[in-house]
N, C-alpha and C positions, 0 to 999 in steps of 0.2 A: 450520783456520786461522781459524775464525769468531771475529770480535771482536778479532783481533790484527793490526792494520795495521802493516806494516814500512816505515819511512821509509828511502829510499835517497838516493844523491847527487843533486844538481841538481833537487830538488823532485819526485823520482819515488818512487812507493810501490808496494808489493805489498799489495793490499787483500783478497785471497781468491781463491777459485776458483768457477767456475760450471759447471753442467751444462746441456747442451742438451736441452730437452724434446722430446716427441714431435712437436710442431709446429715445431721448429727455433728455439724462443724461449729466451732466457736472461734471468736477472734480474741487473741490475747491482748489485753489493754496495752497501749503504747508505753505507759509508765513502767509496766512490768517488763516489756521487751527492752526498754532502755536500761533499766536497773541490771538486767542480766546480760546485756549485750547480744540479745537474740536477733538473728537476721533471717530473711526469707531463705528457706531451704534447710535451716538448722533442724536437728532432730531432738525431740523431747521424749523422755521416758514417762509413760503414764502408769501411775501406781494407784491401785484401788483397794480400799478397805471398806467392807460393807457397813461398818459402824461409823467410820470417820470421814468417808467420802473419797474424793479423787485428788491426787496431787500430780503436778507436772514437774519433772525434774530437768534442769538445764543441761546443756551439752557437757560441761566439765564433770558434773556429778554422774551423768549418763556414762561417760567414758570410764570413770573410776569404778562404777558399778559393773560395767561390762568386763573390764580388766579383772576385777575380783572374781566374777562368775567364771571366766575362762581359766583363771588360776586354780579355782576349786575343781573344775572339771578335769583339768590336766593332772592335778594331784590325785584325784579319784581314779583316773585311768592308769596312772603309774602304780598305784597301790590300792586296788579295789577293796581290800579289807579295812583300810583306814576310814573310808566313808561311813562305815557302820558306827564308828565312834562319835560321829557328829550329832 
């Protein structure tokens, strides 16, 4: 599949396959890096679902996620009883 990116519905793409190296590392295909503007040193969030697999989330979504988690933690710290309602 090298070099043949497949565009699907709703801005989704199949960009290729990767192999896990001996140290557990993968290389993100260039087409995927280009689509998301990923650069060396960028941080990705790794999400795991035992039934659906692994997802890597780009920097912008990672920041939004982290900001949301911090807000929830701060809210819970300010009002510990409110966390029980979630």
